C-alpha positions as CSV (number, residue, x, y, z in Angstrom):
1,X,-3.7,-16.4,2.9
2,X,-0.1,-17.2,3.8
3,X,1.1,-15.2,0.7
4,X,-1.0,-12.3,2.0
5,X,0.7,-12.6,5.4
6,X,4.2,-12.5,3.9
7,X,3.1,-9.6,1.7
8,X,2.2,-7.5,4.8
9,X,5.1,-8.7,6.9
10,X,7.7,-7.8,4.3
11,X,6.1,-4.4,4.0
12,X,6.5,-3.7,7.7
13,X,10.1,-2.5,7.3
14,X,9.4,0.1,4.6
15,X,6.6,1.5,6.8
16,X,9.3,3.1,9.0
17,X,11.6,4.0,6.1
18,X,8.7,6.0,4.7
19,X,9.3,8.5,1.9
20,X,12.0,9.2,-0.6
21,X,15.5,7.9,0.2
22,X,18.5,10.3,0.1
23,X,19.8,8.3,-2.9
24,X,16.6,8.9,-4.8
25,X,16.6,12.6,-4.0
26,X,20.2,12.9,-5.2
27,X,19.3,11.0,-8.4
28,X,16.4,13.3,-9.1
29,X,18.6,16.4,-8.9
30,X,20.2,15.6,-12.3
31,X,17.5,13.1,-13.5
32,X,15.1,13.6,-16.3
33,X,11.4,12.8,-16.5
34,X,12.1,9.1,-17.1
35,X,13.6,8.9,-13.6
36,X,10.5,10.4,-12.1
37,X,8.5,7.9,-14.1
38,X,10.6,5.0,-12.8
39,X,10.4,6.3,-9.3
40,X,6.6,6.5,-9.5
41,X,6.4,2.9,-10.8
42,X,8.7,1.6,-8.0
43,X,6.7,3.5,-5.3
44,X,3.5,1.9,-6.5
45,X,5.0,-1.6,-6.6
46,X,6.4,-1.2,-3.1
47,X,3.4,0.6,-1.7
48,X,2.0,-2.3,0.2
49,X,-1.0,-0.4,1.5
50,X,-2.0,0.7,-2.0
51,X,-1.6,-2.8,-3.4
52,X,-3.6,-4.4,-0.6
53,X,-6.4,-2.0,-1.2
54,X,-6.5,-2.8,-4.9
55,X,-6.3,-6.5,-4.1
56,X,-9.4,-6.1,-1.9
57,X,-11.2,-4.1,-4.6
58,X,-10.8,-6.7,-7.4
59,X,-11.1,-9.7,-5.1
60,X,-14.7,-10.6,-6.1
61,X,-14.8,-8.8,-9.5
62,X,-15.1,-11.3,-12.3
63,X,-16.1,-9.3,-15.4
64,X,-13.8,-7.0,-17.4
65,X,-16.4,-4.3,-17.3
66,X,-16.6,-4.3,-13.4
67,X,-12.8,-4.3,-13.1
68,X,-12.4,-1.4,-15.5
69,X,-15.2,0.6,-13.7
70,X,-13.7,0.3,-10.3
71,X,-10.0,0.6,-11.2
72,X,-10.9,3.7,-13.3
73,X,-12.6,5.3,-10.4
74,X,-9.7,4.6,-8.1
75,X,-7.2,5.8,-10.8
76,X,-8.9,9.0,-11.6
77,X,-9.3,9.8,-7.9
78,X,-5.7,9.3,-7.0
79,X,-4.5,11.2,-10.1
80,X,-6.6,14.2,-9.0
81,X,-5.0,14.5,-5.5
82,X,-1.5,13.4,-6.6
83,X,-1.3,16.1,-9.3
84,X,-3.1,19.0,-7.6
85,X,-1.9,18.5,-4.1
86,X,1.7,18.3,-5.3
87,X,1.5,21.2,-7.7
88,X,-0.2,23.5,-5.1
89,X,2.0,22.1,-2.3
90,X,-0.9,20.9,-0.1
91,X,0.5,18.5,2.4
92,X,-0.1,16.8,5.7
93,X,1.7,14.5,8.1
94,X,2.4,11.5,6.0
95,X,2.0,9.0,8.9
96,X,-1.5,10.2,9.4
97,X,-2.3,10.0,5.7
98,X,-1.0,6.5,5.5
99,X,-2.9,5.6,8.6
100,X,-6.1,6.5,6.8
101,X,-4.9,4.5,3.8
102,X,-4.6,1.5,6.2
103,X,-8.2,2.1,7.3
104,X,-9.2,1.8,3.6
105,X,-7.6,-1.6,3.5
106,X,-9.5,-2.7,6.6
107,X,-12.7,-1.2,5.2
108,X,-12.4,-3.2,1.9
109,X,-11.6,-6.5,3.6
110,X,-14.6,-6.0,6.1
111,X,-16.9,-5.1,3.2
112,X,-15.7,-8.2,1.3
113,X,-16.9,-10.5,4.0
114,X,-20.2,-8.5,4.2
115,X,-19.3,-7.5,7.7
116,X,-21.3,-4.3,7.9
117,X,-24.5,-6.2,7.1
118,X,-23.8,-9.2,9.3
119,X,-22.4,-7.4,12.4
120,X,-24.1,-4.0,12.3
121,X,-27.2,-4.7,10.1
122,X,-26.0,-1.6,8.1
123,X,-25.8,-1.2,4.4
124,X,-22.5,0.5,3.5
125,X,-22.3,3.4,1.0
126,X,-22.1,2.8,-2.7
127,X,-18.9,0.9,-3.3
128,X,-17.9,2.8,-6.4
129,X,-18.2,6.1,-4.5
130,X,-16.2,4.7,-1.6
131,X,-13.4,3.5,-4.0
132,X,-13.3,6.9,-5.5
133,X,-13.1,8.6,-2.0
134,X,-10.4,6.3,-0.9
135,X,-8.6,6.9,-4.2
136,X,-8.4,10.6,-3.3
137,X,-6.7,9.7,0.0
138,X,-4.3,7.3,-1.7
139,X,-3.3,10.0,-4.2
140,X,-2.7,12.4,-1.3
141,X,-0.5,9.8,0.3
142,X,1.6,9.5,-2.9
143,X,1.7,13.3,-3.1
144,X,3.4,13.5,0.4
145,X,6.1,11.3,-1.0
146,X,6.5,13.2,-4.2
147,X,6.8,16.5,-2.4
148,X,10.0,15.3,-0.7
149,X,11.7,15.5,-4.1
150,X,13.4,18.5,-5.6
151,X,10.6,19.5,-8.1
152,X,12.0,22.9,-8.8
153,X,10.4,26.3,-9.0
154,X,9.6,26.5,-12.7
155,X,5.8,25.8,-13.0
156,X,6.0,23.9,-16.3
157,X,9.0,21.8,-15.3
158,X,7.4,21.0,-12.0
159,X,4.1,19.9,-13.7
160,X,6.0,17.7,-16.1
161,X,7.8,16.0,-13.2
162,X,4.6,15.5,-11.4
163,X,2.9,14.0,-14.5
164,X,6.0,11.8,-15.1
165,X,5.8,10.4,-11.6
166,X,2.0,9.9,-12.1
167,X,2.5,8.0,-15.3
168,X,5.0,5.8,-13.5
169,X,2.5,5.2,-10.7
170,X,-0.1,4.1,-13.3
171,X,2.4,1.8,-15.1
172,X,3.2,0.2,-11.7
173,X,-0.4,-0.2,-10.9
174,X,-1.1,-1.9,-14.3
175,X,1.8,-4.3,-13.6
176,X,0.6,-5.1,-10.1
177,X,-3.0,-5.5,-11.3
178,X,-2.0,-7.9,-14.1
179,X,-0.3,-10.2,-11.6
180,X,-3.2,-10.0,-9.1
181,X,-5.8,-10.8,-11.8
182,X,-3.7,-13.7,-13.0
183,X,-3.4,-15.1,-9.5
184,X,-7.1,-14.6,-8.6
185,X,-8.2,-16.0,-12.0
186,X,-6.2,-19.2,-11.3
187,X,-7.3,-19.4,-7.7
188,X,-11.0,-19.1,-8.6
189,X,-10.8,-22.2,-10.6
190,X,-9.7,-24.3,-7.6
191,X,-12.2,-26.0,-5.3
192,X,-10.8,-24.2,-2.3
193,X,-11.5,-20.6,-3.4
194,X,-14.8,-20.2,-1.6
195,X,-13.5,-21.8,1.5
196,X,-10.4,-19.6,1.8
197,X,-11.9,-16.4,0.4
198,X,-13.2,-15.4,3.8
199,X,-9.9,-16.2,5.5
200,X,-8.0,-14.1,2.9
201,X,-10.2,-11.1,3.5
202,X,-9.9,-11.5,7.3
203,X,-6.1,-11.5,6.7
204,X,-6.6,-8.3,4.7
205,X,-8.4,-6.7,7.7
206,X,-5.6,-7.9,9.9
207,X,-3.0,-6.4,7.5
208,X,-4.8,-3.1,7.6
209,X,-4.9,-3.1,11.4
210,X,-1.2,-3.9,11.5
211,X,-0.3,-1.1,9.0
212,X,-2.5,1.3,10.9
213,X,-0.7,0.6,14.2
214,X,2.7,0.9,12.6
215,X,1.8,4.3,11.0
216,X,0.2,5.6,14.2
217,X,3.3,4.5,16.1
218,X,5.4,6.4,13.6
219,X,3.3,9.5,14.0
220,X,3.4,9.3,17.8
221,X,7.2,8.8,17.7
222,X,7.7,11.8,15.3
223,X,5.4,14.0,17.4
224,X,6.8,13.0,20.8
225,X,10.5,12.0,20.3
226,X,11.4,12.8,23.9
227,X,9.3,10.0,25.2
228,X,11.7,7.5,23.6
229,X,15.1,6.8,25.0
230,X,17.0,7.3,21.8
231,X,16.9,9.3,18.6
232,X,14.4,8.9,15.8
233,X,17.0,7.3,13.5
234,X,18.1,4.8,16.1
235,X,14.5,3.9,16.7
236,X,13.9,3.3,13.0
237,X,17.0,1.1,12.7
238,X,16.0,-0.9,15.8
239,X,12.6,-1.6,14.4
240,X,14.2,-2.6,11.1
241,X,16.5,-5.0,12.9
242,X,13.7,-6.6,14.9
243,X,11.7,-6.9,11.6
244,X,14.5,-8.7,9.9
245,X,15.1,-11.0,12.9
246,X,11.3,-11.9,13.0
247,X,11.4,-12.8,9.3
248,X,14.5,-15.0,9.8
249,X,13.0,-16.8,12.7
250,X,9.8,-17.4,10.7
251,X,11.7,-18.7,7.7
252,X,13.8,-21.0,10.0
253,X,10.6,-22.3,11.5
254,X,9.1,-23.0,8.1
255,X,12.2,-24.9,7.0
256,X,12.3,-27.0,10.2
257,X,8.6,-27.8,9.7
258,X,9.2,-28.8,6.1
259,X,12.1,-30.9,7.1
260,X,10.1,-32.7,9.8
261,X,7.3,-33.3,7.3
262,X,9.7,-34.9,4.9
263,X,11.1,-37.1,7.6
264,X,7.6,-38.3,8.5
265,X,6.8,-39.1,4.9
């Protein structure tokens, strides 16, 4: 659960630095398809909302067949919207899209603790269909990032760049999935798995709520910049500074606690 907390906390900074950096844009101007592939992989591996959702999906899956079925549904869905939305230049406010992705994280964590049945006496829709539906939204979120790149006007070249980025996304997903399955496989063998499974999924819900609030804040700030006393860039940097200070304070507290425990022992 603590690892999940750090996973979300470390992801808070990039929430505000959303999209493609100027350095990446410049690199893509003269870059080949391999650079688009690399960018796709790194975006998946740093896409904390995507990774949290995948983590929630596979949390209780134990057979190879189940894992393949659900991950395939998610992969096919996000490939559809990533490729077609980018090629036909269908876009939306990326803060709102990412806010919906955060809702998917909350949904999966809540579904994992059987919250719909326990609290609302309601049977949720077929999980495979929901994973596919959320996969479409996740792909659209990736598309909003990709459309910030110089994809060119030539249809064939643009399609190849989109496909290269998509291949990179899939490679990044495979890498992340491999690590998750290894960690969950080892965790399931411990006596504490059942005890902490609920806590981990509650943390997943909390992470989704946190990401949603951050994205909605970003949307509100971009839509109503005059309500803030300083520019958008300064606002972003101030949040990044506070984020780094919060991490430093938490680390210092952990070190102090560890030191005190050693003295007690």
